[in-house]
N, C-alpha and C positions, 0 to 999 in steps of 0.2 A: 405474503408481504408483511413486513414488520409494522408494528404500531408506531405512528409518528411520535417523535420526541423533540423537546426543545433544545437538546444538546447540540452544540455546533461541531463541525468537522475540524480536524486539526488544520492549522494554517499552512503546514508544510505538505507538499504533494506526496502522494504515495508513489514509490518507484516500482515498476513492474519488471521482473526478470523474465527473459525469454524462456518459454516452456515452463513457466512457474506453475506449480500445483498447489501453492499455498492459497487458502481462501482469502479473499479480500473482504473484510468485514468493516462496515461503517455504521455510524449512528444516523438514523433517518429522521425527518426528511432532510435531504441535502443533495447537493451536486457533488460529483467526485472530481477532484483535481488529481490528475495522473501525470507522472513524469516518465517519459520513455527514455531509458538510459542511453547514453552515447554508444554508438556501435564503432568497432575498430575503423578508424579513418573517416568516420562520418559524424557530423554534428547535426542538430536540428536546424531548421524546422523540417518536420516530417508530415506527409499526407496521412490522414486517418479517416476511417469510416466506422460509425457505430450503428448497429442494428439492434435497437432495443425493443421491448415489448410494445410500447406505444409511441416511442420517439425514434426517429432515424436522423442522423446528422453526419455530415462530412465536413472536412476542413483541413487546416494546416496548423500544426502545433506552433508555439512560439519558438524562439531560437534556443531555449533551454530544453525543448522537447515536452513542455507542459501543455495539457489540454484539459478542458472541463467538460464533463458529461453529466447527463441526468442520472440520478441515483435509481436506476432500474435495471433489471436483468437484461443482458444482451451480449453481443459479441463485438469486441473491439478489434479492428484490423488496422495495422500501421505499416506503411511502406517505408522502411528505413533504407532500402537499397534501390529505390526507384520502382517504377511500374513494371520493369522487365523481370523482376524476381517476385515470387509469392510473398505476401505480407506476413509479418508476425501477428499472431492472433491470440486473444485472451478471452475466456468466458468470464463475464462480470456478473457476480451474484451478490448484490447488497444484502446485508443482514444487520440486525441490531448487534451492537458490540456487547460482548459478555461483561459481567461485573468487573473483571480485571484482577481478581485475587488468586486465581489458579495459575500454574505454570503454563498451561495451554493458553490462557489469556495473555500472559506476559510474552510468550513466543509470538502470538498472533500480532499483538501491538508492535513489538519490536520489528518484526518482519515488515509490517505495513508502513512503518516509519523509516525503513531503509537500514535497519540494524539486523543483519542476517543471523537468525537463530536456526536456520535450516528447517527441517520438517517440523510442522506443528504437531507434536506427538505427546506433549506433557512430560517428557523425560529430560532430565538435566544432563545433557551430554556436552561434549566439547564445543559444538557449534552454538548451543544455547548459552553457555558460559561466555563465549567469545562475543556474541551479539549483545548480551546484557552488559558486559564489560565496555563495549564500544559505546553503548547508550550512556552508561555511567560517566565515562570519560568525557563525552561530548557535553554533558550537562554538569560537569564539575562536581560529581558525586564521588564518594569513596569507591574505588574500583575493586569490587569483590567478586564480580561475576555471578552474584546471587541476588535474587529479587527481595531485598530487605525493604522495610517500611518506607524509607525515604525514596528508594528507587521506584516502588509501586506508586507512591504519591506523585512523583515527577512524571512517570510514564502515563498515568491517567490524565494529568494536566496537559502534557504535550499532545496526547492523542485526542483530547477534547472530551473525553468521557471515561 
């Protein structure tokens, strides 16, 4: 488990993609606010169940699909199609956020903020450029698709660390 820090979580919820393999990295201690993306023809609220190491919780997301969980390892299951069909599931593994200066860090933060850079691999590919460009455009920065100093500063500020 990570060492506690006084850094706060970003105010924007993290959006989880179905079958995502991107690690979810957060600054601890914190609770996690997660947004379940709308499914074709379905909107929230959705029923969820979280089985953590020490906490177990069940409930209903709000109408936007947001829910708040304790920041601990566990399995999140969400029934977006009702109880008749198996839920979507994610393995949640909270970790300390990295310093933020490498391309891996940029990809991870962009992905966790909903700006899809694809696989977190440290390589500057078209998906990474597209995700960084979307982040820059949303924050009224010069759109270069590259993690320049202003982009890194804004990304760290938006992410909360």
